[in-house]
Structures are given as C-alpha cells and as structure tokens.
All heavy atoms as a GROMACS GRO file, in nm:
protein
  498
    1MET      N    1  -4.606   4.169  -9.709
    1MET     CA    2  -4.503   4.070  -9.684
    1MET      C    3  -4.546   4.001  -9.549
    1MET      O    4  -4.585   4.074  -9.454
    1MET     CB    5  -4.368   4.140  -9.670
    1MET     CG    6  -4.256   4.053  -9.648
    1MET     SD    7  -4.093   4.137  -9.624
    1MET     CE    8  -4.070   4.197  -9.783
    2ASP      N    9  -4.525   3.868  -9.538
    2ASP     CA   10  -4.561   3.804  -9.416
    2ASP      C   11  -4.438   3.814  -9.317
    2ASP      O   12  -4.340   3.866  -9.353
    2ASP     CB   13  -4.583   3.657  -9.446
    2ASP     CG   14  -4.464   3.579  -9.494
    2ASP    OD1   15  -4.379   3.645  -9.550
    2ASP    OD2   16  -4.465   3.457  -9.488
    3ARG      N   17  -4.467   3.772  -9.203
    3ARG     CA   18  -4.370   3.797  -9.094
    3ARG      C   19  -4.236   3.717  -9.127
    3ARG      O   20  -4.125   3.766  -9.103
    3ARG     CB   21  -4.416   3.746  -8.954
    3ARG     CG   22  -4.531   3.813  -8.901
    3ARG     CD   23  -4.516   3.966  -8.879
    3ARG     NE   24  -4.417   3.986  -8.772
    3ARG     CZ   25  -4.375   4.097  -8.737
    3ARG    NH1   26  -4.413   4.208  -8.791
    3ARG    NH2   27  -4.294   4.104  -8.641
    4LEU      N   28  -4.245   3.597  -9.178
    4LEU     CA   29  -4.127   3.529  -9.210
    4LEU      C   30  -4.055   3.603  -9.311
    4LEU      O   31  -3.923   3.618  -9.302
    4LEU     CB   32  -4.156   3.382  -9.256
    4LEU     CG   33  -4.032   3.307  -9.312
    4LEU    CD1   34  -3.935   3.279  -9.193
    4LEU    CD2   35  -4.084   3.169  -9.364
    5GLY      N   36  -4.117   3.655  -9.422
    5GLY     CA   37  -4.051   3.724  -9.521
    5GLY      C   38  -3.983   3.846  -9.454
    5GLY      O   39  -3.867   3.879  -9.506
    6GLU      N   40  -4.051   3.916  -9.365
    6GLU     CA   41  -3.979   4.023  -9.296
    6GLU      C   42  -3.855   3.998  -9.226
    6GLU      O   43  -3.750   4.065  -9.229
    6GLU     CB   44  -4.083   4.092  -9.210
    6GLU     CG   45  -4.189   4.171  -9.271
    6GLU     CD   46  -4.288   4.234  -9.170
    6GLU    OE1   47  -4.235   4.309  -9.076
    6GLU    OE2   48  -4.408   4.208  -9.172
    7VAL      N   49  -3.861   3.884  -9.147
    7VAL     CA   50  -3.746   3.842  -9.078
    7VAL      C   51  -3.630   3.810  -9.168
    7VAL      O   52  -3.525   3.853  -9.133
    7VAL     CB   53  -3.789   3.717  -8.989
    7VAL    CG1   54  -3.662   3.653  -8.931
    7VAL    CG2   55  -3.878   3.754  -8.870
    8VAL      N   56  -3.661   3.724  -9.263
    8VAL     CA   57  -3.554   3.692  -9.361
    8VAL      C   58  -3.497   3.808  -9.432
    8VAL      O   59  -3.363   3.822  -9.437
    8VAL     CB   60  -3.606   3.581  -9.467
    8VAL    CG1   61  -3.507   3.557  -9.571
    8VAL    CG2   62  -3.643   3.454  -9.386
    9PHE      N   63  -3.575   3.900  -9.473
    9PHE     CA   64  -3.533   4.020  -9.548
    9PHE      C   65  -3.447   4.097  -9.454
    9PHE      O   66  -3.339   4.146  -9.501
    9PHE     CB   67  -3.648   4.097  -9.604
    9PHE     CG   68  -3.607   4.224  -9.664
    9PHE    CD1   69  -3.556   4.227  -9.797
    9PHE    CD2   70  -3.617   4.341  -9.596
    9PHE    CE1   71  -3.507   4.348  -9.851
    9PHE    CE2   72  -3.574   4.468  -9.663
    9PHE     CZ   73  -3.530   4.467  -9.785
   10CYS      N   74  -3.489   4.130  -9.345
   10CYS     CA   75  -3.413   4.214  -9.242
   10CYS      C   76  -3.280   4.149  -9.206
   10CYS      O   77  -3.184   4.213  -9.200
   10CYS     CB   78  -3.496   4.240  -9.121
   10CYS     SG   79  -3.627   4.345  -9.154
   11ALA      N   80  -3.289   4.024  -9.183
   11ALA     CA   81  -3.169   3.943  -9.135
   11ALA      C   82  -3.068   3.939  -9.250
   11ALA      O   83  -2.949   3.963  -9.226
   11ALA     CB   84  -3.197   3.802  -9.092
   12ARG      N   85  -3.111   3.922  -9.375
   12ARG     CA   86  -3.014   3.916  -9.488
   12ARG      C   87  -2.957   4.056  -9.515
   12ARG      O   88  -2.838   4.063  -9.543
   12ARG     CB   89  -3.092   3.866  -9.615
   12ARG     CG   90  -3.108   3.720  -9.623
   12ARG     CD   91  -3.153   3.687  -9.757
   12ARG     NE   92  -3.191   3.548  -9.762
   12ARG     CZ   93  -3.265   3.489  -9.848
   12ARG    NH1   94  -3.324   3.566  -9.940
   12ARG    NH2   95  -3.293   3.353  -9.830
   13SER      N   96  -3.038   4.153  -9.501
   13SER     CA   97  -2.987   4.288  -9.520
   13SER      C   98  -2.891   4.329  -9.417
   13SER      O   99  -2.782   4.382  -9.448
   13SER     CB  100  -3.107   4.389  -9.516
   13SER     OG  101  -3.194   4.367  -9.616
   14ALA      N  102  -2.918   4.294  -9.294
   14ALA     CA  103  -2.810   4.321  -9.187
   14ALA      C  104  -2.689   4.242  -9.211
   14ALA      O  105  -2.584   4.296  -9.185
   14ALA     CB  106  -2.876   4.286  -9.049
   15ALA      N  107  -2.700   4.112  -9.245
   15ALA     CA  108  -2.580   4.030  -9.266
   15ALA      C  109  -2.492   4.092  -9.383
   15ALA      O  110  -2.372   4.094  -9.360
   15ALA     CB  111  -2.632   3.894  -9.303
   16ALA      N  112  -2.559   4.144  -9.481
   16ALA     CA  113  -2.482   4.198  -9.600
   16ALA      C  114  -2.407   4.326  -9.550
   16ALA      O  115  -2.290   4.335  -9.582
   16ALA     CB  116  -2.573   4.228  -9.705
   17ALA      N  117  -2.483   4.404  -9.468
   17ALA     CA  118  -2.411   4.531  -9.416
   17ALA      C  119  -2.289   4.491  -9.332
   17ALA      O  120  -2.180   4.550  -9.333
   17ALA     CB  121  -2.513   4.618  -9.355
   18PHE      N  122  -2.321   4.400  -9.231
   18PHE     CA  123  -2.211   4.372  -9.137
   18PHE      C  124  -2.093   4.306  -9.210
   18PHE      O  125  -1.978   4.329  -9.174
   18PHE     CB  126  -2.271   4.273  -9.034
   18PHE     CG  127  -2.362   4.342  -8.941
   18PHE    CD1  128  -2.482   4.281  -8.901
   18PHE    CD2  129  -2.337   4.472  -8.894
   18PHE    CE1  130  -2.575   4.337  -8.819
   18PHE    CE2  131  -2.430   4.546  -8.813
   18PHE     CZ  132  -2.545   4.468  -8.774
   19HIS      N  133  -2.118   4.225  -9.309
   19HIS     CA  134  -2.014   4.168  -9.389
   19HIS      C  135  -1.934   4.262  -9.465
   19HIS      O  136  -1.805   4.251  -9.461
   19HIS     CB  137  -2.074   4.059  -9.485
   19HIS     CG  138  -1.982   3.968  -9.558
   19HIS    ND1  139  -1.896   3.883  -9.491
   19HIS    CD2  140  -1.944   3.970  -9.682
   19HIS    CE1  141  -1.811   3.825  -9.592
   19HIS    NE2  142  -1.839   3.875  -9.694
   20VAL      N  143  -1.995   4.360  -9.527
   20VAL     CA  144  -1.924   4.466  -9.597
   20VAL      C  145  -1.839   4.534  -9.501
   20VAL      O  146  -1.721   4.568  -9.540
   20VAL     CB  147  -2.018   4.563  -9.666
   20VAL    CG1  148  -1.951   4.678  -9.710
   20VAL    CG2  149  -2.088   4.492  -9.778
   21TYR      N  150  -1.868   4.571  -9.371
   21TYR     CA  151  -1.799   4.649  -9.289
   21TYR      C  152  -1.704   4.564  -9.205
   21TYR      O  153  -1.633   4.611  -9.112
   21TYR     CB  154  -1.881   4.726  -9.193
   21TYR     CG  155  -1.944   4.846  -9.267
   21TYR    CD1  156  -2.081   4.832  -9.315
   21TYR    CD2  157  -1.873   4.962  -9.292
   21TYR    CE1  158  -2.137   4.948  -9.391
   21TYR    CE2  159  -1.927   5.063  -9.370
   21TYR     CZ  160  -2.049   5.055  -9.416
   21TYR     OH  161  -2.105   5.160  -9.482
   22GLY      N  162  -1.697   4.427  -9.224
   22GLY     CA  163  -1.606   4.343  -9.160
   22GLY      C  164  -1.647   4.304  -9.012
   22GLY      O  165  -1.548   4.269  -8.940
   23ASP      N  166  -1.755   4.333  -8.978
   23ASP     CA  167  -1.805   4.298  -8.834
   23ASP      C  168  -1.856   4.151  -8.820
   23ASP      O  169  -1.959   4.123  -8.844
   23ASP     CB  170  -1.912   4.394  -8.791
   23ASP     CG  171  -1.950   4.384  -8.641
   23ASP    OD1  172  -1.924   4.287  -8.584
   23ASP    OD2  173  -1.994   4.496  -8.593
   24THR      N  174  -1.758   4.068  -8.802
   24THR     CA  175  -1.780   3.927  -8.806
   24THR      C  176  -1.889   3.875  -8.701
   24THR      O  177  -1.980   3.806  -8.731
   24THR     CB  178  -1.650   3.842  -8.784
   24THR    OG1  179  -1.555   3.882  -8.882
   24THR    CG2  180  -1.671   3.695  -8.782
   25ARG      N  181  -1.884   3.924  -8.580
   25ARG     CA  182  -1.969   3.885  -8.476
   25ARG      C  183  -2.116   3.918  -8.512
   25ARG      O  184  -2.206   3.833  -8.500
   25ARG     CB  185  -1.925   3.945  -8.341
   25ARG     CG  186  -2.019   3.899  -8.227
   25ARG     CD  187  -1.970   3.937  -8.097
   25ARG     NE  188  -1.854   3.852  -8.076
   25ARG     CZ  189  -1.766   3.874  -7.977
   25ARG    NH1  190  -1.779   3.970  -7.882
   25ARG    NH2  191  -1.663   3.795  -7.950
   26ARG      N  192  -2.141   4.039  -8.558
   26ARG     CA  193  -2.265   4.083  -8.602
   26ARG      C  194  -2.319   4.006  -8.724
   26ARG      O  195  -2.425   3.981  -8.742
   26ARG     CB  196  -2.277   4.228  -8.604
   26ARG     CG  197  -2.269   4.295  -8.468
   26ARG     CD  198  -2.306   4.447  -8.470
   26ARG     NE  199  -2.320   4.502  -8.345
   26ARG     CZ  200  -2.216   4.586  -8.284
   26ARG    NH1  201  -2.108   4.605  -8.352
   26ARG    NH2  202  -2.234   4.619  -8.167
   27TYR      N  203  -2.226   3.983  -8.809
   27TYR     CA  204  -2.262   3.913  -8.932
   27TYR      C  205  -2.309   3.777  -8.899
   27TYR      O  206  -2.411   3.738  -8.952
   27TYR     CB  207  -2.138   3.909  -9.026
   27TYR     CG  208  -2.141   3.816  -9.142
   27TYR    CD1  209  -2.236   3.847  -9.246
   27TYR    CD2  210  -2.067   3.704  -9.157
   27TYR    CE1  211  -2.250   3.765  -9.357
   27TYR    CE2  212  -2.081   3.619  -9.267
   27TYR     CZ  213  -2.170   3.652  -9.373
   27TYR     OH  214  -2.175   3.573  -9.480
   28LEU      N  215  -2.235   3.697  -8.806
   28LEU     CA  216  -2.285   3.574  -8.773
   28LEU      C  217  -2.413   3.584  -8.694
   28LEU      O  218  -2.500   3.491  -8.724
   28LEU     CB  219  -2.172   3.510  -8.681
   28LEU     CG  220  -2.044   3.466  -8.746
   28LEU    CD1  221  -1.939   3.426  -8.647
   28LEU    CD2  222  -2.057   3.378  -8.859
   29SER      N  223  -2.430   3.681  -8.617
   29SER     CA  224  -2.566   3.701  -8.546
   29SER      C  225  -2.680   3.715  -8.649
   29SER      O  226  -2.793   3.665  -8.627
   29SER     CB  227  -2.552   3.821  -8.456
   29SER     OG  228  -2.467   3.786  -8.346
   30ALA      N  229  -2.653   3.795  -8.746
   30ALA     CA  230  -2.753   3.811  -8.847
   30ALA      C  231  -2.791   3.689  -8.926
   30ALA      O  232  -2.893   3.664  -8.957
   30ALA     CB  233  -2.719   3.929  -8.945
   31LEU      N  234  -2.681   3.610  -8.963
   31LEU     CA  235  -2.706   3.480  -9.030
   31LEU      C  236  -2.792   3.388  -8.941
   31LEU      O  237  -2.872   3.320  -8.984
   31LEU     CB  238  -2.574   3.414  -9.065
   31LEU     CG  239  -2.490   3.472  -9.175
   31LEU    CD1  240  -2.364   3.404  -9.196
   31LEU    CD2  241  -2.567   3.479  -9.311
   32MET      N  242  -2.759   3.394  -8.806
   32MET     CA  243  -2.825   3.314  -8.714
   32MET      C  244  -2.968   3.353  -8.704
   32MET      O  245  -3.065   3.267  -8.693
   32MET     CB  246  -2.760   3.323  -8.574
   32MET     CG  247  -2.821   3.230  -8.471
   32MET     SD  248  -2.803   3.048  -8.502
   32MET     CE  249  -2.634   3.025  -8.437
   33ALA      N  250  -3.003   3.480  -8.709
   33ALA     CA  251  -3.138   3.526  -8.702
   33ALA      C  252  -3.212   3.488  -8.825
   33ALA      O  253  -3.334   3.445  -8.813
   33ALA     CB  254  -3.132   3.688  -8.696
   34GLU      N  255  -3.150   3.492  -8.944
   34GLU     CA  256  -3.211   3.431  -9.062
   34GLU      C  257  -3.239   3.288  -9.046
   34GLU      O  258  -3.366   3.239  -9.069
   34GLU     CB  259  -3.130   3.457  -9.179
   34GLU     CG  260  -3.191   3.416  -9.304
   34GLU     CD  261  -3.112   3.432  -9.428
   34GLU    OE1  262  -2.995   3.485  -9.423
   34GLU    OE2  263  -3.147   3.392  -9.538
   35ALA      N  264  -3.152   3.208  -8.997
   35ALA     CA  265  -3.167   3.064  -8.973
   35ALA      C  266  -3.276   3.027  -8.881
   35ALA      O  267  -3.362   2.942  -8.904
   35ALA     CB  268  -3.033   3.002  -8.933
   36VAL      N  269  -3.286   3.105  -8.777
   36VAL     CA  270  -3.387   3.089  -8.669
   36VAL      C  271  -3.517   3.116  -8.725
   36VAL      O  272  -3.617   3.048  -8.696
   36VAL     CB  273  -3.355   3.168  -8.541
   36VAL    CG1  274  -3.475   3.170  -8.447
   36VAL    CG2  275  -3.232   3.105  -8.473
   37GLY      N  276  -3.536   3.222  -8.819
   37GLY     CA  277  -3.649   3.250  -8.873
   37GLY      C  278  -3.703   3.132  -8.958
   37GLY      O  279  -3.829   3.098  -8.940
   38TYR      N  280  -3.626   3.078  -9.037
   38TYR     CA  281  -3.666   2.960  -9.117
   38TYR      C  282  -3.694   2.847  -9.022
   38TYR      O  283  -3.801   2.777  -9.044
   38TYR     CB  284  -3.547   2.918  -9.205
   38TYR     CG  285  -3.535   2.995  -9.336
   38TYR    CD1  286  -3.418   3.062  -9.359
   38TYR    CD2  287  -3.643   3.022  -9.413
   38TYR    CE1  288  -3.404   3.134  -9.481
   38TYR    CE2  289  -3.637   3.098  -9.539
   38TYR     CZ  290  -3.505   3.159  -9.571
   38TYR     OH  291  -3.497   3.231  -9.679
   39TYR      N  292  -3.624   2.827  -8.925
   39TYR     CA  293  -3.637   2.707  -8.830
   39TYR      C  294  -3.771   2.719  -8.765
   39TYR      O  295  -3.846   2.620  -8.749
   39TYR     CB  296  -3.527   2.696  -8.740
   39TYR     CG  297  -3.538   2.589  -8.637
   39TYR    CD1  298  -3.509   2.459  -8.673
   39TYR    CD2  299  -3.583   2.602  -8.506
   39TYR    CE1  300  -3.517   2.355  -8.584
   39TYR    CE2  301  -3.596   2.504  -8.416
   39TYR     CZ  302  -3.560   2.376  -8.455
   39TYR     OH  303  -3.571   2.271  -8.364
   40SER      N  304  -3.798   2.836  -8.723
   40SER     CA  305  -3.930   2.872  -8.650
   40SER      C  306  -4.051   2.845  -8.735
   40SER      O  307  -4.167   2.826  -8.687
   40SER     CB  308  -3.933   3.007  -8.594
   40SER     OG  309  -3.844   3.025  -8.499
   41ALA      N  310  -4.035   2.853  -8.870
   41ALA     CA  311  -4.141   2.824  -8.967
   41ALA      C  312  -4.143   2.691  -9.022
   41ALA      O  313  -4.202   2.661  -9.122
   41ALA     CB  314  -4.123   2.933  -9.082
   42ASP      N  315  -4.056   2.602  -8.954
   42ASP     CA  316  -4.048   2.465  -8.992
   42ASP      C  317  -3.995   2.450  -9.136
   42ASP      O  318  -4.030   2.354  -9.210
   42ASP     CB  319  -4.185   2.389  -8.984
   42ASP     CG  320  -4.224   2.379  -8.839
   42ASP    OD1  321  -4.144   2.350  -8.752
   42ASP    OD2  322  -4.350   2.383  -8.814
   43ARG      N  323  -3.897   2.539  -9.174
   43ARG     CA  324  -3.837   2.528  -9.305
   43ARG      C  325  -3.694   2.496  -9.281
   43ARG      O  326  -3.598   2.573  -9.305
   43ARG     CB  327  -3.862   2.671  -9.372
   43ARG     CG  328  -4.003   2.690  -9.416
   43ARG     CD  329  -4.028   2.820  -9.482
   43ARG     NE  330  -3.948   2.835  -9.601
   43ARG     CZ  331  -3.959   2.945  -9.677
   43ARG    NH1  332  -4.038   3.046  -9.640
   43ARG    NH2  333  -3.881   2.963  -9.779
   44ASP      N  334  -3.679   2.362  -9.234
   44ASP     CA  335  -3.547   2.320  -9.198
   44ASP      C  336  -3.447   2.312  -9.313
   44ASP      O  337  -3.323   2.334  -9.298
   44ASP     CB  338  -3.562   2.174  -9.130
   44ASP     CG  339  -3.641   2.186  -9.011
   44ASP    OD1  340  -3.659   2.299  -8.954
   44ASP    OD2  341  -3.682   2.076  -8.958
   45ARG      N  342  -3.499   2.284  -9.434
   45ARG     CA  343  -3.406   2.288  -9.550
   45ARG      C  344  -3.327   2.413  -9.578
   45ARG      O  345  -3.222   2.420  -9.617
   45ARG     CB  346  -3.484   2.245  -9.681
   45ARG     CG  347  -3.521   2.102  -9.675
   45ARG     CD  348  -3.595   2.067  -9.806
   45ARG     NE  349  -3.645   1.938  -9.789
   45ARG     CZ  350  -3.640   1.844  -9.888
   45ARG    NH1  351  -3.577   1.869 -10.000
   45ARG    NH2  352  -3.687   1.715  -9.869
   46GLU      N  353  -3.400   2.528  -9.544
   46GLU     CA  354  -3.335   2.661  -9.558
   46GLU      C  355  -3.246   2.694  -9.441
   46GLU      O  356  -3.146   2.751  -9.441
   46GLU     CB  357  -3.438   2.768  -9.585
   46GLU     CG  358  -3.500   2.773  -9.712
   46GLU     CD  359  -3.641   2.692  -9.710
   46GLU    OE1  360  -3.669   2.610  -9.615
   46GLU    OE2  361  -3.715   2.726  -9.801
   47ALA      N  362  -3.286   2.644  -9.316
   47ALA     CA  363  -3.230   2.665  -9.192
   47ALA      C  364  -3.091   2.597  -9.179
   47ALA      O  365  -2.992   2.664  -9.135
   47ALA     CB  366  -3.313   2.647  -9.076
   48VAL      N  367  -3.093   2.476  -9.203
   48VAL     CA  368  -2.970   2.390  -9.184
   48VAL      C  369  -2.843   2.441  -9.250
   48VAL      O  370  -2.742   2.454  -9.173
   48VAL     CB  371  -2.999   2.244  -9.217
   48VAL    CG1  372  -2.867   2.158  -9.222
   48VAL    CG2  373  -3.095   2.184  -9.112
   49PRO      N  374  -2.843   2.478  -9.380
   49PRO     CA  375  -2.726   2.533  -9.439
   49PRO      C  376  -2.679   2.658  -9.374
   49PRO      O  377  -2.556   2.679  -9.359
   49PRO     CB  378  -2.757   2.565  -9.581
   49PRO     CG  379  -2.876   2.475  -9.603
   49PRO     CD  380  -2.955   2.467  -9.481
   50LEU      N  381  -2.773   2.741  -9.324
   50LEU     CA  382  -2.725   2.866  -9.255
   50LEU      C  383  -2.670   2.838  -9.121
   50LEU      O  384  -2.558   2.888  -9.089
   50LEU     CB  385  -2.844   2.963  -9.240
   50LEU     CG  386  -2.898   3.031  -9.377
   50LEU    CD1  387  -3.037   3.090  -9.346
   50LEU    CD2  388  -2.799   3.133  -9.423
   51PHE      N  389  -2.730   2.742  -9.048
   51PHE     CA  390  -2.666   2.705  -8.908
   51PHE      C  391  -2.526   2.648  -8.936
   51PHE      O  392  -2.432   2.678  -8.858
   51PHE     CB  393  -2.753   2.598  -8.843
   51PHE     CG  394  -2.871   2.653  -8.784
   51PHE    CD1  395  -2.998   2.597  -8.792
   51PHE    CD2  396  -2.869   2.760  -8.698
   51PHE    CE1  397  -3.111   2.647  -8.743
   51PHE    CE2  398  -2.988   2.813  -8.631
   51PHE     CZ  399  -3.102   2.759  -8.656
   52GLU      N  400  -2.509   2.563  -9.037
   52GLU     CA  401  -2.375   2.509  -9.063
   52GLU      C  402  -2.272   2.613  -9.111
   52GLU      O  403  -2.162   2.611  -9.057
   52GLU     CB  404  -2.388   2.399  -9.180
   52GLU     CG  405  -2.460   2.268  -9.132
   52GLU     CD  406  -2.481   2.176  -9.244
   52GLU    OE1  407  -2.475   2.213  -9.359
   52GLU    OE2  408  -2.518   2.057  -9.217
   53ARG      N  409  -2.314   2.708  -9.181
   53ARG     CA  410  -2.234   2.815  -9.227
   53ARG      C  411  -2.188   2.895  -9.107
   53ARG      O  412  -2.060   2.940  -9.092
   53ARG     CB  413  -2.304   2.899  -9.320
   53ARG     CG  414  -2.225   3.018  -9.382
   53ARG     CD  415  -2.302   3.075  -9.499
   53ARG     NE  416  -2.238   3.197  -9.535
   53ARG     CZ  417  -2.312   3.288  -9.606
   53ARG    NH1  418  -2.433   3.274  -9.651
   53ARG    NH2  419  -2.251   3.408  -9.645
   54VAL      N  420  -2.279   2.931  -9.013
   54VAL     CA  421  -2.249   2.998  -8.897
   54VAL      C  422  -2.154   2.921  -8.814
   54VAL      O  423  -2.049   2.986  -8.768
   54VAL     CB  424  -2.378   3.040  -8.807
   54VAL    CG1  425  -2.338   3.091  -8.671
   54VAL    CG2  426  -2.464   3.144  -8.889
   55ALA      N  427  -2.165   2.798  -8.793
   55ALA     CA  428  -2.080   2.717  -8.711
   55ALA      C  429  -1.934   2.718  -8.774
   55ALA      O  430  -1.839   2.736  -8.709
   55ALA     CB  431  -2.126   2.575  -8.702
   56THR      N  432  -1.931   2.695  -8.910
   56THR     CA  433  -1.803   2.692  -8.970
   56THR      C  434  -1.732   2.830  -8.964
   56THR      O  435  -1.604   2.832  -8.929
   56THR     CB  436  -1.826   2.656  -9.115
   56THR    OG1  437  -1.882   2.531  -9.133
   56THR    CG2  438  -1.694   2.656  -9.197
   57LEU      N  439  -1.806   2.935  -8.996
   57LEU     CA  440  -1.743   3.064  -8.992
   57LEU      C  441  -1.694   3.102  -8.846
   57LEU      O  442  -1.594   3.168  -8.826
   57LEU     CB  443  -1.833   3.179  -9.048
   57LEU     CG  444  -1.847   3.167  -9.208
   57LEU    CD1  445  -1.966   3.259  -9.236
   57LEU    CD2  446  -1.735   3.191  -9.273
   58ALA      N  447  -1.777   3.073  -8.750
   58ALA     CA  448  -1.754   3.093  -8.611
   58ALA      C  449  -1.625   3.037  -8.561
   58ALA      O  450  -1.536   3.086  -8.499
   58ALA     CB  451  -1.871   3.065  -8.519
   59ARG      N  452  -1.608   2.911  -8.602
   59ARG     CA  453  -1.489   2.832  -8.574
   59ARG      C  454  -1.370   2.894  -8.649
   59ARG      O  455  -1.261   2.905  -8.569
   59ARG     CB  456  -1.504   2.686  -8.611
   59ARG     CG  457  -1.586   2.602  -8.521
   59ARG     CD  458  -1.580   2.460  -8.560
   59ARG     NE  459  -1.695   2.389  -8.497
   59ARG     CZ  460  -1.794   2.344  -8.568
   59ARG    NH1  461  -1.810   2.348  -8.702
   59ARG    NH2  462  -1.903   2.286  -8.503
   60SER      N  463  -1.374   2.919  -8.771
   60SER     CA  464  -1.253   2.976  -8.833
   60SER      C  465  -1.223   3.124  -8.784
   60SER      O  466  -1.101   3.156  -8.788
   60SER     CB  467  -1.281   2.981  -8.982
   60SER     OG  468  -1.385   3.077  -9.026
   61ALA      N  469  -1.323   3.193  -8.742
   61ALA     CA  470  -1.295   3.327  -8.675
   61ALA      C  471  -1.273   3.328  -8.532
   61ALA      O  472  -1.258   3.429  -8.467
   61ALA     CB  473  -1.410   3.422  -8.716
   62GLN      N  474  -1.270   3.201  -8.479
   62GLN     CA  475  -1.255   3.186  -8.331
   62GLN      C  476  -1.356   3.266  -8.251
   62GLN      O  477  -1.329   3.332  -8.150
   62GLN     CB  478  -1.117   3.217  -8.289
   62GLN     CG  479  -1.020   3.120  -8.347
   62GLN     CD  480  -0.880   3.154  -8.306
   62GLN    OE1  481  -0.847   3.249  -8.239
   62GLN    NE2  482  -0.779   3.055  -8.337
   63GLU      N  483  -1.478   3.257  -8.293
   63GLU     CA  484  -1.594   3.332  -8.228
   63GLU      C  485  -1.680   3.240  -8.147
   63GLU      O  486  -1.797   3.261  -8.117
   63GLU     CB  487  -1.680   3.400  -8.336
   63GLU     CG  488  -1.614   3.517  -8.410
   63GLU     CD  489  -1.613   3.635  -8.317
   63GLU    OE1  490  -1.686   3.650  -8.235
   63GLU    OE2  491  -1.533   3.728  -8.348
   64THR      N  492  -1.624   3.118  -8.118
   64THR     CA  493  -1.707   3.023  -8.053
   64THR      C  494  -1.695   3.046  -7.902
   64THR      O  495  -1.600   3.102  -7.849
   64THR     CB  496  -1.663   2.873  -8.076
   64THR    OG1  497  -1.525   2.862  -8.056
   64THR    CG2  498  -1.691   2.853  -8.223
   0.00000   0.00000   0.00000
C-alpha cells in the first residue's frame, strides 16, 4: 500500500470509530486528515467534498 493509501485508510478507520462513539471533534479531525491526504497528493476532487463536509458539520455542531 502506498503512503496515500495508508493515510486515507487510517483516517477513514479513525473517523468511523469516532463517529460510532459520538466524538464529534475527533471525527471532524479524522475527516480533515483524510482530506489533507488527498489534497497533498493533488487529488482535489476527493479532497473538496471532505473539506465541505467538515465545514458543514463543524458549523452545525458549533465546533468552529
């Protein structure tokens, strides 16, 4: 597995766990880590929806 694959896999796994346990702040952080992984690999099409999701969820949870 390449480094991007590792980052995305780990971030998605963490996000899923944090979401299940209701830890919003860490869930958003894990989503952001996944988005940054894509962004760093110049894969903006995958990164942008994640960034938008983080922003929307952060606003609704008042985590801004």
